[in-house]
C-alpha positions in Angstrom: -8.4 0.6 -9.5 -8.2 4.2 -8.9 -6.3 6.0 -6.4 -9.2 7.0 -4.0 -9.6 3.1 -4.0 -6.3 2.3 -2.8 -6.4 5.1 -0.1 -9.5 3.8 1.0 -8.0 0.5 1.5 -5.1 2.0 3.3 -7.9 3.7 5.6 -8.5 0.1 6.7 -5.4 -1.7 6.6 -2.9 0.7 7.0 -0.5 2.4 4.3 2.2 0.2 5.6 1.2 -2.5 3.0 1.8 -6.5 3.8 5.4 -6.6 4.0 5.9 -4.0 6.8 2.9 -5.0 8.9 5.0 -8.2 9.8 7.0 -5.7 11.6 4.4 -2.6 12.2 1.2 -1.9 13.4 -0.8 -0.3 10.9 0.0 3.0 9.9 -2.8 5.3 9.6 -3.4 8.7 8.1 -4.4 11.6 10.4 -5.3 14.2 7.7 -5.3 14.1 3.6 -5.0 17.9 1.7 -6.4 17.8 -1.6 -4.4 20.3 -4.0 -7.0 20.8 -6.4 -10.5 19.6 -7.6 -11.5 19.4 -4.1 -15.1 18.4 -3.2 -16.0 17.3 0.3 -18.8 15.0 -0.5 -16.9 13.1 -3.6 -13.8 12.7 -1.3 -15.3 11.6 1.6 -17.2 9.0 -0.2 -14.1 7.8 -2.4 -11.5 7.8 0.8 -13.7 6.3 3.4 -17.3 6.3 3.1 -17.4 3.3 1.0 -15.1 1.4 3.4 -17.2 2.3 6.3 -20.1 0.4 4.7 -17.8 -2.4 3.9 -16.6 -2.6 7.6 -20.3 -2.8 9.1 -21.1 -5.5 6.4 -18.3 -7.4 8.0 -19.1 -6.6 11.6 -22.9 -7.9 11.0 -21.6 -11.1 9.4 -18.8 -12.4 11.0 -17.2 -13.1 14.4 -13.8 -13.1 13.2 -11.2 -10.5 14.2 -12.8 -7.1 13.2 -11.6 -4.5 11.0 -12.2 -0.6 11.4 -11.9 2.3 9.4 -10.1 5.6 9.8 -11.6 8.7 8.9 -8.8 11.3 8.6 -9.4 15.1 8.4 -10.0 16.4 4.9 -8.9 19.7 3.6 -8.1 21.7 0.7 -5.3 24.3 0.1 -6.2 27.9 0.5 -5.1 28.5 -3.1 -5.5 25.7 -5.2 -4.0 25.5 -8.8 -6.3 25.7 -11.7 -6.4 22.6 -13.6 -8.0 21.5 -16.6 -10.5 18.6 -16.0 -9.6 16.1 -18.9 -10.7 12.9 -17.2 -7.0 11.6 -16.8 -4.4 11.5 -14.1 -1.4 13.6 -14.6 1.4 11.9 -16.1 4.1 12.5 -13.8 4.3 12.4 -10.0 7.3 13.2 -7.2 8.7 10.6 -5.3 10.4 11.7 -2.0 11.6 9.9 0.9 12.5 11.2 4.6 15.9 9.4 4.9 18.0 11.2 2.2 15.6 14.0 1.2 15.8 13.0 -2.3 13.2 14.3 -4.7 12.4 12.4 -8.0 10.3 12.8 -11.1 8.6 9.6 -12.0 6.4 8.9 -15.2 3.2 7.5 -13.6 2.0 5.2 -16.4 5.6 3.5 -16.4 6.6 3.8 -12.7 9.8 4.5 -14.4 12.1 7.8 -13.6 13.6 9.9 -16.3 16.3 7.8 -17.5 13.8 4.9 -18.1 14.9 2.8 -14.9 12.5 1.9 -12.2 11.5 3.7 -9.4 12.6 2.5 -6.1 9.1 2.4 -5.0 8.7 -0.5 -7.5 7.8 -4.0 -6.0 11.5 -5.3 -6.8 12.8 -2.3 -5.1 10.5 -2.7 -1.9 11.2 -6.4 -1.7 15.0 -5.5 -1.6 14.6 -2.9 1.0 12.3 -5.7 3.3 14.9 -8.3 3.0 17.5 -5.5 3.9 15.3 -4.7 6.7 15.1 -8.5 7.9 18.7 -8.4 8.3 18.8 -6.3 11.3 19.0 -8.1 14.5 17.0 -5.5 16.6 14.0 -6.0 14.1 11.3 -8.5 15.8 8.5 -9.7 13.4 4.9 -9.2 14.9 4.2 -12.8 13.2 5.8 -16.0 12.7 7.6 -16.0 9.4 9.7 -19.5 9.9 12.8 -20.4 8.8 14.1 -19.5 5.4 13.3 -22.0 2.9 16.1 -23.7 0.8 15.1 -21.5 -2.2 14.1 -17.8 -2.2 10.6 -17.0 -1.8 9.0 -15.2 -4.5 7.4 -11.4 -3.5 4.3 -12.8 -3.3 5.2 -15.6 -0.8 6.8 -13.0 1.5 3.5 -11.0 1.4 1.8 -14.2 2.2 3.6 -14.3 5.4 1.9 -11.5 6.8 -1.3 -13.5 7.9 -2.7 -10.9 9.8 -3.0 -8.3 7.4 -4.0 -10.9 4.5 -7.1 -12.1 6.8 -8.0 -8.4 7.3 -7.6 -7.8 3.5 -9.7 -10.5 2.4 -12.6 -9.3 5.3 -12.4 -6.0 3.4 -12.7 -7.5 0.1 -15.8 -9.7 1.4 -17.4 -6.5 2.9 -17.1 -4.4 -0.3 -18.7 -7.1 -2.3 -21.2 -7.4 0.3 -21.9 -3.5 0.3 -22.6 -3.9 -3.3 -19.4 -2.3 -4.6 -18.3 -5.5 -6.8 -15.1 -7.4 -6.8 -11.5 -5.6 -6.0 -9.7 -5.9 -9.4 -6.2 -7.0 -8.8 -3.1 -7.1 -10.9 -2.2 -10.6 -12.4 -0.5 -12.7 -10.1 2.5 -13.2 -12.0 4.0 -9.8 -11.3 4.1 -10.7 -7.8 6.0 -14.2 -8.5 9.3 -13.1 -9.0 12.6 -13.5 -6.6 15.7 -11.6 -6.3 19.0 -12.8 -7.5 21.9 -12.9 -5.2 23.3 -10.1 -6.7 20.3 -7.8 -6.3 19.9 -8.6 -2.6 21.3 -5.4 -0.7 24.0 -6.2 1.9 22.5 -6.4 5.3 24.4 -5.9 9.0 24.8 -9.4 9.4 27.0 -9.9 6.4 28.8 -6.8 6.4 
């Protein structure tokens, strides 16, 4: 799926994803700034107009808990850089976080940093951070996640615990199909069927 497809999904389900929705309300964009190749009509259609039609289909065909689409303010930079239109996305991107202010260059085609190690934003890295978050006693889940199983849960099983998020995601997928946009193409389920070894799991406050 394209970047605009994923951002369109975030404008319905929130940018926090399935795991963090266990603890957080949906995180919505207030605005999006396009650095280059900005075309208002195309961007609006890609980022939320298609999702709006999908939501309308859902609202007209079901009495289940409804979904809504956010329409962030769209803008371009005042002096956009010139970029050759090659038909391909750039092969590099910047990874930044507000915790330690670290900026890392990531190969967008492999998800790896310069030394060929996985980015901290890979699925395995996100699961590590999520399990660390679970160890904080002050964090109260918004949904029932049950007791820990005797055997470790896979990344896919942890995402399945976010029942409200998954229900809304299924409604969005049905809405997109009903609006004539076809089926959402996901990655093979095998890539999410992994567990973390004991040595991989980050220490939690309760274990230190």
